[in-house]
N, C-alpha and C positions, 0 to 999 in steps of 0.2 A: 439500475440507476439511469436517470434521464440523461440523454446526450447533451442537453443544454445546460446541465449543472456543471459549473466550473470547478476544476480540481487543480491544486498546485502540485503537479506530479514531480516526484524525485526518484531517480534510479537507486536501488539498494546499494549501500556502501560495500557490500560483499560481492556484488555482481562483477563479472570479468569485464575488462575494457573492450574486448573484441566483439561485443554484441551477443555473447553466448546466452546462458540461462539467466536472464535478468527479470527482476521483479520491480515494478514501480508502485510507489505508494504516495499518498498525499492527502492533506486535509481537503474536504469538500468546503468550498468557500461560500457557505450559506449560514455560518454562525452556529451550526449545530454541534460542532466538535467531531462529527463523524469522519472516518478515514476510508478512502477508497484504495483498493489494491488490484493490480492487473498484471498480466504477462506482457512485457514490453515487446516481445516478438510477435504477439497477436493482439494488438490493441483493440481490434474489433470484437474480440471474444468477450465473454462475460466479465464484468467487474464486480468484485466483492466489496461490500460496504459494511464496516464495523462501527458500532457505537463507540464513543470516546472512551468509556470505561473499559470496554473489551479490548480495544487496541492498546491502551495503556498497560493492561494486565499482560497482554501478549509480549509487548516490548520489554517489560520488566522481567518476564520469564526468560526471554532470550538473554538478557544481560546477566541473569543469575544462573545460566547454564541448565535450565530446566528441560530443555529439548535436546540435549546433547548426548 
């Protein structure tokens, strides 16, 4: 992902408040619907980018307990 591409980052709601194992995700603000995901402890590391449909399926799976 290009460093110049703006992302509206949000820390995961299940991440601890003490800065522990946190994941940040947010929409890429280019109108594509893609979502970027990164480790909040190492923001300079690789950022994963998911297409809108893939991210939606992942979130739906989490909500329905498919990964538990």
